[in-house]
N, C-alpha and C positions, 0 to 999 in steps of 0.2 A: 506494499500500499502504501503512496505518495504520502510526502509528506504533506503537500496541498491535501490530498485529499481527505486526509487524519485532520488540518482542521477545520476541513469544511466538516467530516462530523461532532466535531468537539462543540462548533457554532451552532448546529443542526437540533443539540442535546442542550444547548443553551436556552433557543429559541423553546424547546421544549416544557423545560424547566417555569420557565417567565409565563407560561403560559398556563401553566396549571397553576402557577402562585395563582396567579389573574384569577383565575376562577376557584379559590382558594381548597383547591386540590394537594393532598400530598404526594409527592415527587422526589426517591431520595437521587440526592444528588452524588457520583461515585466519582467525577471528573476530577485529577491532580493539579490544585493551584499554578502548579508549573506549566503544565499543560494547557490550560484554562488564561495561562498569561499569553504563551505564546499564540495564540489562536486570536487575543485578544489586540498583540500588537501589528499582527493582519489586519486587522478592522482598524483598527487605527491609522494605516497606512491612505489607507480609499474612502472611510467614512468617520470622521471626528463624532459626527450626532451618533451613531449606533455603538461607538468605542463605549461613548458616557452613559448609553442606554443600559449595553450590557453589564458595565460594569455596576450602576447603579443596581441591578438588580441580581445580584451574584447572592447566592447563601452566606449567610452572618457567617457563620464558619469558617468562612474562606476569604471574602470579600480580601480582610487586610493585608494578609499572605499570597494574594493573589497579587494585589497591588505594588507592595513588595518587591517583585519578582519581576517587577516591569521595567524596562529604562528610566532612569531619574527625571527626566522631561517630561515623560507621561505621567510620571509621579507628580511632577507640578502641575499638570495641565489639570489633573482631577481635583488638586486641591485648592485651583482656582472655581474650577465649576461647583464641586460641591457646598455645599452648607458647613456652619460650625457644628452643627446634629448631625449632621450625616458625618461629617468627620470625626468626633465624637464617639460614635458607635465603633467607629473603624478602630480609632485607638485604642478603647476597649478589648479587643480581640487581638490584640497584638504584643507577642510578649515586648517587655522593656526594652529592651534594645533596636527593635524596630518600632516600639512604639517610639522611643526619642528620638531615633532619627527623622522619622514623619511629621513628628511637629517643629521639628527645624525648619526643616524643608519648610515649613506654612510659615514658620514665621519667620522663613527669609524673602518669603513672599508679601505677608500682611499680619505685623504683631499683633494688631488688635485680634483678626481671627483666632491666632493661636493661642492668645491669653482666652478668648470664649471657650476654645476647643478642651483646652486647657481646665478651665471652670467646670468642665459637665463630666471629664473623667471620674472615674471612682477615683475616691481619696487615698487609699492606698499607695494603688498605681499611679495616681498624682505623685505623689512623695516621691518613690521611686525613678520618674520620669526628671524631676525635678533635679535630684543629686545625680543623676548621667549627663545630666545636660551641663554638667558642670567639670565634668572631664575634659582635657582639650582632644581637642580632635587629632588622630592618627595616634592614641594610646590606648593601650589595654580597656583600659577604664571607661574609652567611648565607646568600643566595640561589645560590653562584655553584658550579659543580662541576670539580674537578679534573683533569679526564678530557678531554683537547687533545690538539693535535700541535703541535708546536714545530719548528723547526730553526735551523741557523747558515747566518749569509753564504757560509761555504766549502762549508756541506754543498751536492750537488747536488741538483736537483729527482730526476732515479733514485734516487736512496736513500729521498729524502723520499716517493716514492710506495710505495717497495718496505714501507716504515715502518706507511705509514697502509694499505698492503691486509692486511699480518699483522692490526693491531689489527682491523680492520673483522672478519677471518678468526675472531680469537678473542672478537667479540664485548664489545671495551674500551673502542667508541667509536662516538659513533653523532652525527646533529645534525651532521654536519662541513662548514663552508662553507668555514674561513678555514685555513692556516696562520699559525702567528703569530712572525716571525719572532725573535732576542734575543742578545744576545752573550755571552761565554763565562761571565758572572755573570747571566746569567736574565734580564739588562735587556730591557722592550719595545723595540724597534728600528724595526718594519715589520711591513705583515701583507701577504699575498695570497688571493686567493681562488678556489679550484678550477679556476674555471672558466677565468682566466689562466695557472693553473698549469699547466695540460695543453696549450696550446699551443706551451710555449715546450720547448726543445730538452733532450731528458731528460739529456744530458749537461753543459748546464750549472750553474754554481753560481746560488744567489742574487745573490750579488754580481755575478755578469755580466748577470743579469737585472732590474737596478735597476730601471730605467724600469720593469716592469712590478710593482714594489712601494707600497703605499699608506700614508699615514701613518694609526695609527692613533687610532680614539677607543675610548678608556679610561675605568674608572672607576677611583676608589680603592675599595681595602674594606672603609673606614670610611664611605661614602660613602650616604646615607638612596635606600631603594630608591624610594620617589616620587621620587628626582633622577634614579635610574638608567630611570625611566618616561619621563622628560622628555626623556631624552636620546635614549633609541632613539626615540620618536617624533618630535624633531626632525629625529632623522639619518634616520630609515628604515633603522635596519640590523637584521640579525636576529642578532647573535652579539654579544657586548659584553664583551674582554678586562677582566679586573679585575687589578690591581697595587698595590703597596704603596705608600710614601712613598716609594721611591725607585726608583721606577718597576718595579719587578722582577714578571714576570708567577707571579702566584698560580691563576688558575682561567682561566674564562669562566662568560659568563651567556648560557643558547640560550634560541631562539626560543620554546619550549613555558613554560618560565620570564617570558619576558618577556609573551607573551601572557598567560597564567596573572595578570601580575603586573600587565600594563593594567585587565583585565577586574574583580582583586579592588578594587585602586583605583576606581573607578568602581563596582563596586557598592556600597560602604564609603560612599564621597557619597552615592548614594541612600539608602541604610536611615539613613547621618548627619541626612540632612533631615530624617525623622521620626522621627529620634530612638531608633532601632531598630538593634540587631546582628545584620547578616543571621545569624551564624556562628549565633549563640546561640538564636535562634531557631527556630532549625533540633531546636539541641540538647535543648533546655530543654522539661520539661516542662508543660502549660496554663498550671499554676497559678504557676509559676516565671513563666514568658514573661509572664502577665498583670500579674503584683507590677512586672516591670520596667516594662510600658507605663504603666501604675496611675501609678509615681514622675513618668514627663513627663507626664500627663495630668493629676498634682494641681497641677505647676506653671504649666500653661496653665489650670490654673481660678484660679486665685492672678491670674494674669496676666489676665484673663476680669473677674473682681473688680473688678480696678482701674478697668477701661471701663467695668464698673457703676456703679463711686464716682461716675465722671466725670458721665457720663445723667443718677445719682440726683440730681447739683449743679444739673440744670436742668427737675427734674419736675414745678415750677409751668410753665417753660413749656412744655413738652410738654401738659401736662392743658389750658393752653388753648389750644393748635393741633395739633390730631391728626396733621397733615397729616405733622408733623417726626417723628412714630414709625415711619410708612409709610416716610419718605423716606433718615431719618438710614444705617440698613444699607445702601444702594447706596455710602453715599462710604466709611463704612468697609472694605465688601466690595472696591474697586473698590481703594482703598489698598492693601489687604492683598495683593489680586493682583499688582496692580504693582511692589510691592517684591518678594515674590517672583518675578515674572520676573528682575529685577536682583542680587537674592541668587543667586539659579541660575547666573548667569552667570557673576558674580564671582568666585565659591567656587570651579567650575570650572575657570576662570581660574586662579585662584592654586594651586590642584591641579597644574594642565600646567605652573607656573612663568612663565606669561605676565606675572603682575603682580608687580612687585618694587618697592622704595622710589622706582628712579627714574620711574619712570611711573606710579606710585599716582595722580597728580594726574591725568591724562590720561584715567584709566579713570574715574574720578570726575566731571570734567568732561562727557566724552562720559553718563553714564548720568546727569546731572542736568541736563544741554538734553533728553534723549529725555524726563525726567520733564516740564518745565517745555511741553514742546510738547503729550507727550500729557493734559498737565494743562488745557493752554489747549482741543487739541480738544473733550474729555469734560467741560468745563465746560460748552462751547455745548450742548452734548449736552443736558448737568445740565439747563439754563434753561429750554430750548424742553419738555423732561419734565416739568418741575414745574409750569410755564406751564399747560400744557394740560391735563396731569393735575388740578391745584387750582386753576386762574383766577386764578391772584397771580404777579403779573409778579416782584414783590418778592421772593416764595419763591423762585424760579430764578433773582435775582442771587444770593438768600445760597446757596443747592445748588452754584451755580455757582464761588465764591471757595473754599468749602470744599471742593469738586471738585480746582480748582487746588491750596488748599494741598497737601492730603493728598496728590495724586500727585507732586508734588514734592517734599514730603520725605518719601515713601516710595522713589524714586530715589535721593535722598539716602544715608537712612540705608541701604539694601540693599546699596548699595556700600560706606559706611563702616566699617558694624557687623562684617563678617566681618574687614578691614582692621584694624580697631585689638582683634580677640579674636586674630588672630593674632599680630602684637606681645605679646601677654599670654602666650604660651604656651597659650592655650585651642582646643580645635579648632572651626572658625569654622561646619564642614557641624552640627553636634552646638546649637552653644549658637547661632549666629543667628536660627533660623527664629522662638523663643519671643519674644527681642526686639524682634526687627522688628513681629510678631504686636503687640504689646506697645503698640508707638509709631506703627503707623497706625491702630489703634482708635483709643485716646486722642488723638490729632491730628484724628482727624475727626470724635470724636464734641463735642469739644470748640470747635472752627472753627466744625461747623457749628450746635450747639445756642449757643455762645457768641453766634454773630452774629444769629441765628435771634431770643433775647431780647433782645439791644441794636435791633435795627432793627424787630422785629415786634410788639416791645411797649411 
């Protein structure tokens, strides 16, 4: 079944559900919120009014989750379209982390509406949202949720299971993998997985079953979300407790947010390497998007002019030896590709926390070695190419040296540029590409044309 047909079936089921609801008939809703969100995106692209109509008539239990699955630009449109009362109902159904994100999104557009929404939210939910709003953006505290289940060492397994059962029955808690064990001051001591807990004698206390308890891997509430993603990937965990500087349990980051975070970080890197903003690409008009792209194209134009100036210095040489004009783009292009390979690897490793001040030299040495090896291999290939093509061995030798120099420099600068930018608190993914392209072009052209001028004329 094609993806389009699948969405058509979802839309048909939505229409059937809405029709039954109008006639006060009960109809079980079995669609997953992610599938609904995908279908709604299709509708949004062709019919704005129909999109709003479908969202407004979604079942109460999934409307919030479906909205949170939509791109932020679509969420903003809904926040404008819906009344404060409708938005209040949605926020009440969301977990605290998603509820906080949604309230802040409303607040960015209309502070008065956001205030009215919060006034209508259940008191406990409102207090939790107000607490989470205080955390700085892109910190562990800003993406955690306070819904969790904890227990004391003196609690019995039976009492904890009963509390968990009640929370699930009341739809107050989902995505549960661990019980967090704390002391009387709410300091995080241990954790236990549900699969281990159900094997225990339910009359036992956690103190009795201490050998089944695990040391917790946790993050502090002010920790950067990039570090959160690194910890999750390193330890392969699905839920991460969040604590304050006294190790008091504040909340947890659940698997759905962890997956979103990892995907978002990876997507941001891909867009940044092309000097694009993924969210803005979706939100902005054609004109606005064109303007933003034009800014970076202007910078690239300036760097291209620098490379052209270098070529201009050797105009007489190129006039005398036309073969140079044919061969010099090969030298520059090979350097650019080699540098981009190194740059991509290093930026990705830095994002994953695999490169720091301690092992930066090791990374630099490795990439430089790779550059030198490739430089030797492709300088031999370049010699043969130029010799066979233009029947000039000396031209092949010139191209070989230029190729070796440029590939070696490309590897070295491809590794060092992002490290230096990181130290200067500049995003390496955004700025590295422009600098590297300039360096490989200038080094490639200057080496090749400079050697040709010295040797061939």
